[in-house]
C-alpha positions in Angstrom: -12.9 0.7 -15.6 -12.9 1.2 -11.8 -12.2 -2.4 -11.1 -9.1 -2.2 -13.3 -7.9 0.9 -11.5 -8.4 -0.6 -8.1 -6.6 -3.8 -9.1 -3.6 -1.8 -10.4 -3.5 0.2 -7.2 -3.3 -2.9 -5.0 -0.7 -4.5 -7.2 1.4 -1.3 -6.8 0.8 -1.3 -3.0 2.0 -5.0 -2.8 5.4 -3.9 -4.3 6.2 -2.4 -1.0 7.8 -5.2 1.1 6.6 -3.9 4.5 2.9 -3.8 3.4 3.2 -7.2 1.6 4.7 -9.1 4.5 3.2 -7.0 7.4 6.2 -6.5 9.5 4.4 -3.9 11.7 3.2 -5.2 15.0 0.5 -2.7 15.7 -2.5 -1.8 13.6 -1.6 1.9 13.8 1.8 1.5 12.3 0.4 -0.9 9.7 -2.1 1.8 8.7 0.8 4.4 8.6 2.7 2.1 6.2 -0.3 1.9 3.9 -0.6 5.7 4.0 3.1 6.2 3.2 2.9 3.7 0.3 -0.2 5.4 -1.1 1.5 8.8 -0.9 4.6 7.5 -2.7 2.5 6.0 -5.4 0.5 9.3 -5.8 3.7 11.3 -6.1 5.2 9.1 -8.8 
């Protein structure tokens, strides 16, 4: 069950183009993009 939830989470994260193609140049901004995407998914 946990594996299914994690796989679904990453498939939803990959829907965000910035995370999927990694446009951010620094690690900090890349982590911020992940955080924003995770927040948007949680709020849906």
